[in-house]
N, C-alpha and C positions, 0 to 999 in steps of 0.2 A: 929399149935400153933392158937389159938384164938385171932384176933387183935380187939381192941376196937376203932372203928372209930367216929370220931365226927360227930354229926348231924347239922343241920342248927340250931336248937333251942338251943345248946348248950350241949346237953345231949350227951352220947355216945351209940354205938351199937355194937353187937358183928358180928365179920365176921371171917368165916371160909375160909383160901386162899385154893384155887384150888392146889391139890397136883402136877399136871402134866402139862405141855405145851399142846396145842393143837398138832394134828398129821398131821398138814400141812406140804407136802414135802417140802424140802430145794429147794431154787430157783435155776432154771436150766440155767439162764441166757439167753436162747432162747427167741428170742423175740415174743410178743404177735402177733398175726395173725388178729384176728377180728376187733380190737380195737386198737387205737393209744392211749397209757396210761402214763402220766406224772404224777410224783409225785413232788408237790412243797415241797424242801428239807429245814431244819431248819438248822442255823448255829449253831455250838459248841463254846461257849464263853471260853476263856482263864480264869481259876478262880482265878489264881494266880496273875494276871497283876493288877498293882495299878491304878485302873481307878475310875471314878465317872459316875453317870448316863448321865453328861453332856460330858463325854469324848468321844473321837472316840473309835468304837468297837475294844476290844481286842479278837482276835478269835484265838480258838486252832485249827489251819489248819490240825494237823495231823489227829485229830479227826473228824474234818468236812469232809474232803474227805473220810475217810474210810465210814463215813455213806452214802457218794454218791456210793461207791463201793457196800456196802449193798444194796441200791436200783437196782443198775444195776444187781447184781447177782439175782434179782427176776425177771428180764427181763423187768423191768420198765426203762421208761425214767425219767431224772431229769429235773425239771423246776428250773432253778436257779436265784438266786436274785431277788425272788417275794417277796410278802409280807409275805410269812411264814418264808423267812430268815431275817424277821424284816427290810426290806426297808422302810425307814422312820419313824423307830419305835426302834432306835438304831443303826442301820447300816446305814452310810453315802455312798455317791456315792465313795469316794475314797475307803472305805472298799469293797463296792460291785464290783467296777472295780476290785480289787485283787480277790474277790471271782470268778468272771466270768473268769478271765484269768486261775486262778489255777484249776477249776473246768472244763473248757473247754481242759485243757491240759491233765486232768486226764481221761476225756471222751475218748480221742484219743487213751490214752495207754490202757483203760480198754474196747473198742468198745463199749462203750454205748452211747444211745442218749441223747442230751442236748439242750435245748432250753433255752435262758436267756433273762432277762428283761432289756428293754432299756427304761429310762423315763426322768425327768427332776430335780431329787432331788439333784443336784449339786447347783441349784438356792436357795439361802437363802434370798434374798431380793424380793421386788416387781419388775415384769418384764413386757415388752410388747411383742406381739406375736412374734416378729422377736427373741428377746431373748430365748422364749420358745422353737422356732424352731431350734435355733441354739444349745440349750442344749440337744435336742432330738437327732439333728445329730451328738454329740459328741458320746453319748452313743450308738447309732445306729451302728456306725462306729467301735466302740470297740468290740462290740458283733460280728460284721461280720469278723472283723479281728482276732479273737478268733477261728473262726471255726465253732462257734455255731450258731442255728437258733434263729432268733430274734422274741421276744415278745415285740410289742410296748405296752407299760403298759398306763393305765389311768394317767394322769399327774394333780396334785394339782395346779401347776403353770398355766396352763392352763385352769382349772376350775375359776382359781380365775380371769384370765384377759378376757377369751372371753365373749363377748357380744351378740353372736347370733350362730346359728348353721353354718352360713358359715364360722366362724372362726374355728369351727371342720373339716369342709370339705376344707378348703384351708390347714390347718396344717398337716393334715392326708395325703392329696392329694400330698403334697410336699414331705412328708417322703417315701410315699409308691413309688413315681417315683423313689426316690433315692435309694430304696434297690436293693440290688442285685438279692436277693432270696426271695420267698414267706414268708411272716411274718405271726405270729399269733396276731390278735387284742384282747385287752383285755378291758374289760368291766367290771370293778369293783364298785360293788353297794354301798351306801354311810353306809350300815349297816357293811361293812368292814373298811370304811374310810370316815367319816362326811364330809371331805374335797372336797369328789368327787359328793356332791349334785348337780344335775343340768347338769351333765355331758351330752354331746353331745348337750346342748343348751337348755335343759327344764327339771323341774321338772316333767314334765308329761312324763311317760315312754311310752306312745305310739308316741308320738312326737319324743322324743328321739331315739327310735327304727327307726322312719323313717330315719332320719339323720344318724344313724348308717349302715343303709342299703345302703342309697345313697354313703356313702364312699365305702362300699365293691363293689358296682354294677359299679362303676366308674372305679374300678381296679381291676378287680377279678383275674387277672392272678399275682398279687403282693399279694395276701391273703390265706394263706394256710388254714387258719380257725380263728376261733372267740372262745374265751373263755369268757364265761358267768359266772357272779357271782352276781345273783340276789336273789337267794333263792327262786324262782318263777318257780316251772316246768313248769306250763301253759305258761307261757311266753317265757320260752326257748324252748318249743316244735313248738310254732306257729312260733318263729324266725327261728329255724333251716329248717323249711319247706319251708321259703321264700329266703333261701342261693342260690347263683348260684351254677350251677354245678361243682364239684369238690373243693369246700369252704366247709370245715369241721367245725361242732360245736363240741366245747371240754366244757364239763360241768365243772362248777365249783362251782356247788350247793352242798355243803356238808350236806344239809338236805334229798335230794332226788335222792342222785346220782345212786342207784340200779335200778329204773325204767328209768331214762334216760339214762343210758348206755345200758340196755338190751333193750330199743327201741319199737316200734310197727310196724305195717305194713307199715308205712311211713317213716322210718329209725330210726337213733338211734344217741346218743352223743358218741364222743370219751371222755377223760377224762384228766383234768388238775387240780388235786386236792390237797388241804393241808392234808386232812384226809388221803390221800394214804401215807404219811410220818409214822404214826404209824401203818397204815394198811397194808403195802406194801406185805408181805407173803400171807395174806389173799386175797387181792385184786388179785394179780396175779393168784392166785391158780382159784379163781372167772373168772378171764376173760379168763384163759385157758379153762375153761369149756364151755365158749362161742364159744371160738374157736372151739370146738369139737361139737358144736349145741346142748349143754346140757343145757338148760335156767333154769330147775330144780334145776341143782347142783350151778349154778350160784347164783340164788336167796337164795340157802340154805346157802350158804358161806358168801354172802353179806348183805343180808337182817338185819341179827341179830348186825350187825355192827353199824346200824343207831343211835341207841340209846346213843351209846358211841359218834358219831360224834355230833348228836345234844346237847349232854351236853357239848361238847369241846367248840363248837361253839355259845353257848347261849350268849345272849346279855350281857354285850357290847361286840358285836362277835369279833372285831379287837384284843381282848386278848387271841384267841384260841390258839396263839402261845405257850402261858405258860403251856397248857396242852398237848401240843404235845411236849415240849422238856421235861416234867415231865414224859412221858410215856417214852421217849428215855433213860432218865436216868434208871427207872426202868427196862427196857429190857436190859441193859447193853450196850447200844451203846455209852454211856459216862460215866465218872467216878464221876459225880457232878451233881447238879441241880441248875445251876447259869445261867443267861442269858446275852446277851450284852443288856446295858441299865439298868439293874436290875428287868427286867420284871418278874422274878420268884415270886415276890410280887404281881402281878396283878391278881392272882386268891386266892379265900380264902382256908383254909384248908378243910373245909367241901367240897368243889369243887373239890379239888383234890383228897380227900379219894374217893369220888363217882366214879372219874375217874379211880382210881385204882380198885375200885370193878368191875365196867363195863368190863375194860380191861382184869382183871383177869379170868372172866367169859367166857371171849371170847378166852382164851388160848394164848393170845398175848404175854407173857413173855417167852422167850426160857429156863429160870431158874428161875422158880416160886420162890424157896427159895431165890434167891437173891431179887427179888422183894420184898418178904416181909420183908428181913431184912434190905432193904432200907425204906420202909414205917415204920418199928419200928424206924429208925434213925430218920426220919421226924417228927413223932409223939412226940419223945423225945424231939426234937428241940422247938417245941410248947408248951412243957410241958405237955404233954398227958399220963399219966400213963398208963402202961400196965400191 
């Protein structure tokens, strides 16, 4: 059946859905060997809960954990309680703590890799450096107690209270000395969260990079890797070439990930990406090609996905989660298109329709007829006659 999809100008265009899914093999669950790959996973809201946008998140725990099992089945690791899970955009610390506990326990049962975000989002009022440090300590302890690897997330509270690079050096140095195992440091750019503008003590990214490297070089034994989300491949490559031996670079660049993961003669990036939530089967297939030394097949699988990723992450980039959850609904990973905080409304109908087109063209939907039926129901909700 031909669907009439709205355009940006208010008109509609005909679209013929693909009749069959891609022929990507089902996930084997076997670990990927040439790259360490984490998918930052979304949470599934409970659509029947009586909540408002200001209420604590109501999570459908069964569906949320089932989606993590789907990611592990592909051989990917799960990056839990990150911005993809709507940390600070609908999911508060109480909800994130429960998510970490449940997902870490599920990872043990499934034998899957998991790393969890530790930040300071329990702070709701102005703070000083000691208060920020104590908030970090509380979350770091919880993640370690759960048995998951720690991802030290960028902190809005620290960005607000820090007055110099030394404040970052002191805070992160204290936390790294406390960590029992090597952590992943997360540099999230202001395009993902405007409150993080000037992180590491400067809006000049060259100056900020030097402070970031100073933190790492002072504690190389406590840093497993760095996760960079600046959407600047040249800066990421330059930074990863300066990392101490044994410290990995995990790309968080949802615009340029194929070239960064493939790498060059001087190295490559591992991955910790929100776009690998909807792309999990294709991403795993592509990296398995790299495991076999087949760079050509890697690019053939992953390069065509970049147009979809750039569409989902277009400005305002922080609302990419809406497209991620939308595609999970179309793919049958959840029964509804509802998000915590009501963020299903954060993208326009034309934006969602183009996301459907691009994902359908990639063969991302295991059941294309289900995706088509759900698109028809969405269009009808918006008053678009077929």
